[in-house]
C-alpha positions, 0 to 999 in steps of 0.5 A: 690529834690528827694532822693532815698528811699535806697542806696547800701553804697560800702566801698572799702578795699584792698586785701579783697572784697568789703563790701555794705550795704543797708540804706534807707533815715530816717527823720532826715537831716544831717550837710550839710542839705542832708537826712541822711540814715541809716542800719536796725540796726542804727548803719551804719549811712551816710548822702547822697546829691543829688550828692552822695556824703556821709557823715559817721556819728557815730552811737555811740562812738568809731567809726572811720567812713571811707572816703572810700564809695560810694553810689549807689541808689537802687529807 
């Protein structure tokens, strides 16, 4: 299975504009076996399946990963 090199994660929020973050594929796999993607800071991490399903992964303590995230392939 070929996975895109990067995605835009779109965090949907009510009453404000959506926030987007670019994440790139790493060499790691997540709990579901799909690739882990992360932003340049390493703070935003997500496992993204071949169907575009997003599972946010905590990168440190006291994080509450968002559940309203969609992914758009970038290439």
